[in-house]
C-alpha positions, -999 to 999 in steps of 0.1 A, spaced: -406 476 279 -383 478 245 -350 471 265 -365 438 276 -369 422 240 -333 423 229 -324 407 258 -351 380 251 -343 380 217 -306 370 227 -318 346 254 -338 330 227 -305 325 201 -284 315 224 -309 285 239 -318 279 199 -280 278 192 -269 257 225 -299 232 211 -282 231 178 -246 224 189 -259 201 212 -277 182 184 -247 189 160 -223 168 187 -249 144 193 -253 131 158 -214 133 153 -209 111 183 -236 88 173 -213 87 139 -186 79 150 -196 51 175 -213 36 143 -182 41 125 -159 27 146 -183 -3 155 -183 -11 119 -148 -6 111 -140 -29 145 -165 -57 130 -147 -52 96 -116 -55 115 -128 -88 133 -138 -101 101 -107 -95 82 -87 -113 109 -109 -144 111 -106 -151 72 -69 -144 78 -72 -172 107 -89 -195 89 -64 -189 57 -36 -199 82 -54 -229 98 -57 -243 65 -24 -238 53 -12 -256 89 -36 -285 79 -18 -290 47 17 -281 52 24 -298 85 21 -334 99 -7 -346 124 6 -361 155 -2 -396 143 20 -392 112 48 -378 132 46 -409 155 47 -432 123 77 -410 111 98 -414 147 90 -448 146 103 -454 113 134 -432 117 143 -454 149 138 -482 130 165 -474 105 188 -459 128 189 -494 150 194 -514 118 224 -491 110 233 -492 146 233 -532 144 254 -531 111 280 -505 123 284 -527 159 289 -564 139 329 -571 139 343 -565 106 359 -596 82 391 -588 76 397 -589 38 422 -605 23 455 -579 8 458 -587 -31 490 -590 -38 493 -559 -63 486 -542 -31 515 -560 -10 542 -549 -36 564 -519 -34 
């Protein structure tokens, strides 16, 4: 019977060691998942803040569709006026006597 004692001791030590390692890896994996979730949440929050800043910048620096439409109408009106002036026949100017002399 004395030979069975060390075998039982080794088996119970092996099971205890396996349980401890299993608990360690479970805790390690749980912490990794928790940290990854926190990091992902932080990353998403940072992206949200950056997108909000970008949206505010776009709203400040760029025109709306109505502003663009009004600007386009104004430019078209000015171009039409320029075209009208350029398409009118030119009235010939009288030549000066000084320019006619050679």
